[in-house]
C-alpha positions, 0 to 999 in steps of 0.5 A, a space after each residue: 923162444 922157439 919158432 912155430 912153423 904149422 905145416 913147416 910153413 911160416 905165419 906169413 905164408 899161411 893163406 887158407 885154413 886146414 881143410 875141414 876147418 871153416 870160419 874164414 871171412 871170404 868177402 863182405 859185401 855192404 850196402 846202405 840206404 839214406 832213402 826215407 821209404 814209406 809203407 800205408 796199410 801194405 802186407 809184406 813190401 821191400 824196403 830200398 835196402 838190399 844188396 847181393 852176394 856170389 859165393 865161391 861155394 855152396 858149402 859156404 855160410 853167409 851171415 846176414 847182418 842189418 841195422 834198420 832205423 824204423 819208426 810207425 804209426 801202430 805196429 809194424 814187422 820186419 824180416 829178411 828175404 833171400 831171393 824173395 824168400 823169407 829166411 831165420 823167422 818166427 812161426 806164423 800162428 793165426 793171425 800173427 805173422 811169422 817175422 824176424 824184428 817187431 817193431 813194437 808201440 811207437 812215438 811219433 817223433 823218435 825212431 828205433 834201430 832194429 838189428 836183424 840177423 841170419 846165418 844159414 848155408 849157402 846152397 849154390 854159387 849163384 847171385 844171391 839178392 838179399 832184402 829187407 822188408 817191412 809190413 805194416 799194421 793193416 788197418 786203415 791208418 797205419 803207416 811204417 817208416 825207414 830211416 824217419 821217425 813218424 811225424 818226420 818233424 822239421 826239428 833237431 829231434 826229427 832227424 833222418 837215418 841211414 839203415 845198413 845191410 852187410 853179407 859176410 861170406 863164411 868159409 863152411 865147416 863141418 
């Protein structure tokens, strides 16, 4: 069998993709939080889950992937922010907020794992801060929780969890 040498290089000598081709992961930043966050009757509020990344090129893409263990007393919403501005959310309408994730109906003794994702252009080479925010329902007795169940029972069904936020800089393409 013949050995293929792209541009007269061995495969091991190739360290970058050809011009105009993207998709190579340039860096990965990972943040984990086991902090138990509680939110009572609040608007959009930062959780303890955040991470920073400094892109090497403004045309590169940032892939944001987050898995959040959450629970709530009635209804709750989640979203990702990039330097304080919401990203990858739906369209708000009347009293319905623009969100990336909806916690849905809850059970006091269970928590749900929600996945949020975003893929967008970095837009600069300065450090970017990504955060996960939560919004509980605005009724007086509604709470939302991260990394615990609503009851937070001291029992084997009331375990506590972890939430993760991963950022990947991807080489830009056409």
